[in-house]
N, C-alpha and C positions, 0 to 999 in steps of 0.2 A: 165480719163477710160482708161484702156488698149488696144490696138488697135486702138486708132484716130491717123491720119497722124501724128499730129504733139503732144508730150506729154510730159510732165518732174514732175517730183518731188522730194521734199527734204524733208529730215528727219533730227530734231536736234536732237542731244543726251545731253541731258540737264545737264548731269553730267559730260561729258568731253568739250564739247563745240565744237566737231566735227560735222562739217555738210555733210553728203551723198547728192549724188544725181543721177538722172538716169533721161536719155531721149529717146524717139525712135521718127524717122521722116521715110514718106515714103519716101522718098528722090524725085530724077527730073524723074524718067523715069516709076517708078509702078503706079499703079491706087490703089492696096491695099497693105496697109503695113501689112507684114507676121509676122514680129518681135516682139515680146511681152519682157517686164519687169515685175518682180514682187517683192515685198519685202513682206515676207511672217513670222511672227510671231509664234513660237511654245515652247513650256516647256523649251525647250535646250537651244534658243535664236532666232537669227533672220538670215535668208536666203533671198540672194540677186540672181534673178535669169534672165539670159538674154537666149532666144528661137529665135532662127531663122527657121521659118518653110517653106518647100517646100511640093511642088504637086499639083501647077495649080490653076485654080479659086476654092477659099475657102476651097481647101487642103491643103496648108500652113497654110493659118490662124488659123484653127481648130486645127490643130496638135500642136501649138504651145499654144494657148490657153488650149486644151485638158491637156496638161504638168503641165501648170501651175495651172490649177484647179485641178487636180488628187494629185501634189505634196501636196497643201493644206490640201486637205482630207487625204491624206497620213499621214501626219504630226499628225494628229489628232485622228487617227483610233488606234494608240495603244501608249503605252509608250516604250522609248527606254533609254537602257543603256549610249549610246555613242553620240555624234554629227553625227560621221561617219555613225553609224549604221542607225540614223535618216535619214540620206541625202542618202544615198544608197538605205533604201527599199524605199523612197517616190519616188527618180526617176527610179528605177528597176516598181516600180507600175506604174510609167506613161507609159514608155514603153511597158507594157503589156497593158495597156488599147489601146495605140495607135496601136498596132499589132491589137486586135480584131476589131479596127474602120475601119480598112484596110481591111476587107473581105468584107464590101459594095465596089463593083465595082465601087462606084464614086470617092471612095477614096482609091484607091488600091495603088496609088503611094505618099502618103503623108508620113510625117515625119517632122524631126526637129531636130536642133542640141540644146545643151543646156550647159552651163556652171554656175554654181552655186556655191555661196560660204555661207558657215554657219559660223556665228559669236556666238561661246558658251563660254563668260568669257573670258580667254585668247587664248582660243584655235580657230583655222580657220582650215575649214574643206573645201576643194575644189573639187567638181564633175563636169565631162565633157563628152561629147561626140559628136563628130563631130568637125566643124571648128569654133564656136566661143570661145574667145579666153580669158584668165585671165592674166594680166599683174601686175608687182610689181616695183614700181618708188620708190628712195631711191636716196636723195641728187642729185635729175638730172639725174641720171642713169636709166634705164628701162630693167628689164628682164620679157621674156616671158614666164610662170608657167606651160602652157601647150601646150601639142604635137597636131598640128592639125591630125586629124583621115581623110586625103583625099589621093586620087592617086598620088598627087604630092611631097605632105610630104615624102609618102616612095620612091619617086625619090631623094629625097634630099638625107633621110638617106641611100639608097645606092650609092650616090654620083654621081647619073646621071645626076642629075642639080643642078645649086645652090640655094641658098636661092632667091637671087634677080629675077631667072631667074622664079622659081614657081612663082610668084605673077603675071607673065603674061602670063604664059602657058596658052594654051588653055583649060586645062582639070584640072585647078585650083582650080574648086568647084566641083568637083566630091567626092564624100563623100565616106569613107571606112566605118563607121560607124555614127549613128545616131539614136534617139529613132524614133522606129515604123518599123525600116529593120529586125531585127530578134529578137523573144521572147528570146534568150540567148545574151540578151545584155552584152558586157563586157565594165563595167564603169570605167573609168581612176579616181583616186582620190589623193589627194595630204594633208598629215596634217602639219598645223603649229602653231605654238605658238607665241602669242604676248607678246614680250620683254618687258619692262618698261625700257626708254632711259635715258641716264644722261642730265644734261643741257647743252645745245649746241647741243646736239646728233641730227638729221633730224630723223621726224617718217615716215615711210611708207605709200605707199597710194594703195593701191589695185583697179583694172578696170577690170571691165568686158565689154568686146565689140561684137558684130555680125561682119560679114566680111566686112559689107557695109561702114564699118568705116577704118578699117586696109589696104584696098586693096587701099585704095585712099589717107591715112594720116600715115606716117611711123612711127616707134616708136618713134624717136628721138623728132617729132611734139607733140607725143601725153605727152611725159614726160616734153616737154618745157611747154604746155599749164597748166598741171595739177601741173606743181609745182609754177607757176607765177599767179594761178587765185584761185578763190574760185571752188569749185566740181561745183557748178550751172555756173557758167561763163564758165568754164571749157566745160561741159558738151555742151555747147550752142555751143561755139566757132567751137568746132570739127565737130561737124555737120556741122556745116554752110562752113564749110573748105570742106568735102568732099561733099557738094553739091555745092561749087565753080567748084570742080572740076572734075563733070560732075555727081556724085549722082544717079550713075546708079543703086543700091541697096538700100533696105530698111537699115536703120544705126539706131543701140542703142547701147547707152555708160550707164555706171556704175560706177561712181567713190565713192571711199569708204576711206576717209582719216581714220586712223588708230591710236591708243593710242601711238603705240610704234612700233618695228620692230620684223619682222615674223622671226621664224627661225625656224628649223626643230625639235627640241629637245624642253621639257618641261622646262619653268623655275624653279629653286628651290622651289620659293613661290607658286607657282602654282600646285605642288604637293601634290595631296592629299595622305596623307596615309591613308589605309584601315582601315575601322571602326573598332575601337578597340573593341573586343567582350570579355565583361568582364562577368564573370560567376554571374549569379545571386547569390549571398548568401540567402539561407531560413536561415528565422529567427526563430530558432527551441527555441521553449520555454520551460524547462525541467518542465513537470506536474508532481506533486507531488501525489503520491497517498494518499487519506485520509486516516489518521488514527482513528481507530475507538476507540481509547482508550483517543482518544485529550479530554483533560477536566475532565477525570476520577481521582479519587484518587487511591492511589495505591491499599487502600482496598477493593475500590468498583470493581478495575481490577481483583484482586484476585478471588471475586468473581464472578464475569464474565468468567474468564478461567475455574473455576470449573465449573458452568452452562455449558459451551460448551463441556468441557471433559465426563459430564457425560451424555449429549445431544447424542456423539459419540457412547459410551457406550450401551446405549440404541437402537440404529440407529442397530451397528454391532449384538445386541441380536435377535434384531428381524427379521433379514435378517438369522440368521443362523435356526431360529425356523421355517421361512417358506421354508427354504431348509431339514430340515427334514421331515415336513408333507408331503411334495412333493415328 
């Protein structure tokens, strides 16, 4: 059940044998778990979501849950042409709902970060706002795909502090963007495609986490864990490692082993040629006019034609007579 102090989930992909997993934990110091994760099915695919709520007692918990519930409803509300359109619409709708709920003075400071990955066929779309992250692990190496929307990240980009200094900065968790903060949400999104790999090539692992994990477990430790264990085992190991180091925040992690390697361009085999518009050829049947003389002998035809001629003369005479008398 979402929102319990410690929960976990596994989903088996029967077709590929891949087993993703997710877990959330209240940590060691918090009384309420304001993190949420969800797996949402929709017509275009499956969406994995991690949210980290904020806003004090009940506020953050409510914001994170509102985000997930609204995303689920948004995906069911209409049809979408592309995965990116679907995910963007659903997350923006979640932002709208939270902004409206903040009008209640009790929840005026509530909001939530979000990182979501939509898997649709060979396409993978990632959207995020705030400091919950998406990582990609390949061959034991790890890459952070998302860029934190925080005050200290702005300092890092300006060269004012280093990335190592950012983690211990006193304002490390001051967000510059999240759901609920602004009706005009600027949502960052990334598009990838899952390419098949050859024999001996490693497959990618996609990871979604809240800051409660990466603040205490570094990137290389995350990579080592997901490469050496199953997704379920790694989820448990990473959470326990964060708790052993203080667990001062809620901790959430989702691990999604992929069937290939993510790249920024669509593989040739997955490119969908536009629907071939074939003009419908109307079946035109030649309708022959009936022959009034069909079945008549030559003599009968001549007689019939003579009668028609006489009728024409009579009709003409009658018309002329009427015109004379008038």
